[in-house]
Backbone as CSV, one residue per row, in Angstrom:
resi,resn,N_x,N_y,N_z,CA_x,CA_y,CA_z,C_x,C_y,C_z
1,MET,-162.795,21.334,114.170,-162.095,22.972,114.172,-161.276,23.036,113.491
2,ALA,-161.218,24.331,113.730,-161.346,24.658,111.759,-159.147,25.158,112.777
3,SER,-158.406,24.625,111.908,-156.968,24.202,112.217,-156.233,25.951,113.108
4,GLU,-155.501,26.041,113.809,-154.611,27.134,114.026,-153.968,27.830,113.491
5,ILE,-153.627,28.928,112.703,-153.434,30.111,112.236,-151.930,29.969,113.380
6,THR,-151.123,29.394,111.914,-149.677,30.302,113.522,-148.920,32.171,113.175
7,ARG,-148.200,31.767,114.056,-147.825,32.952,113.364,-147.149,33.465,111.177
8,ASP,-146.430,33.158,111.417,-146.264,33.291,110.361,-147.049,33.565,109.376
9,GLU,-147.980,32.446,109.251,-149.397,32.631,108.487,-149.713,33.525,108.508
10,LEU,-150.111,34.452,110.473,-151.065,35.343,110.691,-149.917,37.076,110.185
11,ARG,-148.718,36.989,109.681,-147.301,37.735,109.987,-147.613,38.632,107.924
12,VAL,-147.877,37.675,107.263,-148.217,37.362,106.160,-149.396,37.797,105.743
13,ARG,-150.146,37.554,106.125,-152.020,38.219,105.569,-151.914,39.772,106.431
14,ALA,-150.695,39.898,107.331,-151.411,41.019,107.917,-149.905,41.888,106.797
15,ALA,-148.989,41.005,106.520,-148.386,41.698,105.639,-149.682,42.225,104.143
16,ARG,-149.459,41.494,103.559,-151.347,41.360,102.230,-151.587,42.242,102.279
17,ALA,-151.975,42.899,104.067,-153.255,44.038,104.652,-152.478,45.571,104.358
18,GLY,-151.075,45.648,104.739,-149.971,46.770,104.611,-149.827,46.504,105.765
19,LEU,-150.329,45.699,107.637,-149.199,46.030,109.050,-147.717,45.329,108.491
20,GLU,-147.371,46.700,109.387,-146.016,45.827,109.606,-145.478,45.241,111.218
21,LEU,-145.562,44.181,111.790,-146.056,44.184,113.180,-145.120,43.822,113.445
22,SER,-144.331,43.889,114.843,-143.714,43.560,115.608,-144.265,41.973,116.173
23,GLU,-142.975,41.403,116.922,-142.889,39.809,117.125,-144.193,40.467,118.738
24,ASP,-143.739,41.244,118.679,-144.998,41.302,120.244,-146.665,41.324,119.588
25,GLU,-146.636,42.434,118.712,-147.899,42.193,118.307,-148.907,41.632,117.692
26,LEU,-147.792,40.269,117.545,-148.386,39.489,116.180,-148.731,38.807,118.340
27,ASN,-147.761,38.191,118.498,-147.919,37.510,119.206,-149.162,37.148,120.824
28,GLN,-149.688,38.772,120.838,-150.566,39.197,121.472,-151.961,38.958,120.285
29,LEU,-151.699,39.527,119.206,-153.377,39.092,117.837,-153.846,37.773,118.289
30,LEU,-152.935,37.101,117.958,-152.529,35.688,118.219,-153.872,34.473,118.283
31,PRO,-154.336,35.211,119.935,-155.173,34.576,119.973,-156.755,34.327,120.090
32,GLY,-157.041,35.821,120.195,-157.714,36.458,119.415,-158.181,36.322,117.992
33,VAL,-157.225,36.054,117.071,-157.413,35.646,115.541,-157.656,34.579,115.535
34,ASN,-156.906,32.894,116.360,-157.114,32.043,116.415,-158.858,31.798,117.046
35,ARG,-158.972,32.981,117.955,-160.460,32.601,118.037,-161.988,33.225,117.353
36,ALA,-161.351,33.387,115.860,-162.610,34.397,116.120,-162.509,33.656,114.604
37,TYR,-161.362,33.356,113.835,-161.186,32.441,113.367,-162.099,30.995,113.518
38,ASN,-162.094,30.692,114.433,-162.701,29.323,114.899,-164.810,29.224,114.532
39,GLN,-164.509,30.951,115.622,-165.896,31.304,116.033,-166.240,31.082,113.974
40,ALA,-165.482,32.192,113.587,-166.192,32.198,112.239,-166.987,30.779,111.333
41,ASP,-166.002,28.927,111.599,-166.048,28.329,111.441,-166.965,26.884,111.106
42,ASP,-166.866,27.566,112.430,-167.885,26.909,113.577,-169.200,27.373,113.158
43,LEU,-169.613,29.584,112.857,-171.194,29.602,112.147,-171.655,28.421,111.340
44,ARG,-170.164,28.905,109.863,-170.226,28.413,108.644,-170.738,26.696,108.924
45,LYS,-170.710,25.967,109.780,-171.433,25.280,110.079,-172.533,24.952,110.695
46,LEU,-173.368,25.431,111.118,-174.444,25.476,111.443,-175.311,26.651,109.657
47,VAL,-175.499,26.669,109.204,-175.446,27.615,107.686,-175.481,26.342,106.365
48,THR,-176.708,26.285,106.492,-176.267,24.988,105.034,-177.906,24.998,103.678
49,ASN,-177.373,24.509,102.567,-178.091,24.713,101.606,-179.412,25.121,102.289
50,THR,-179.973,24.217,102.666,-181.061,23.794,102.976,-181.245,24.834,103.560
51,ASP,-181.228,25.790,104.983,-181.851,27.345,105.054,-182.143,28.088,104.158
52,GLU,-183.774,28.615,104.566,-184.010,29.183,103.668,-183.765,30.844,104.681
53,PRO,-183.616,31.719,103.707,-183.505,33.529,104.730,-184.180,33.844,104.659
54,ALA,-183.899,34.507,106.461,-185.198,34.926,107.392,-186.356,36.216,106.595
55,ALA,-185.776,36.600,105.416,-187.011,37.676,105.079,-186.834,37.525,103.499
56,VAL,-186.818,37.853,102.707,-187.549,37.556,101.377,-187.908,39.268,100.420
57,PHE,-186.713,39.287,100.017,-187.295,40.819,99.366,-187.767,41.175,98.473
58,ALA,-189.007,41.324,98.189,-190.432,41.058,96.818,-191.024,42.965,96.570
59,PRO,-189.929,43.644,96.085,-191.277,44.713,95.361,-192.328,44.937,95.323
60,ALA,-193.110,45.900,95.553,-194.910,45.361,94.538,-194.226,46.470,93.371
61,ARG,-195.050,45.883,92.577,-195.156,46.016,91.372,-195.975,47.450,91.565
62,SER,-195.185,48.082,90.497,-196.511,49.745,90.209,-196.884,49.445,88.647
63,GLN,-198.288,50.134,88.595,-199.234,49.867,87.268,-198.622,51.241,86.246
64,ARG,-198.308,51.006,85.129,-197.486,51.967,84.259,-198.578,52.506,83.699
65,GLU,-198.938,54.047,82.787,-199.997,53.731,82.006,-199.811,53.995,80.867
């Protein structure tokens, strides 16, 4: 499991994005941010370099005269 993001880290990341959040707003956002962060980490663990893409784009070559 990924480590939890602290309130201070969230404040810094929000400031980098140009957001000024109150303590109450940070407290409300923190559980959802940590949940999303951990879910993204779980998805990254499922994808390996040996997995092939679901589809491959191969454009048809046209003959030019």
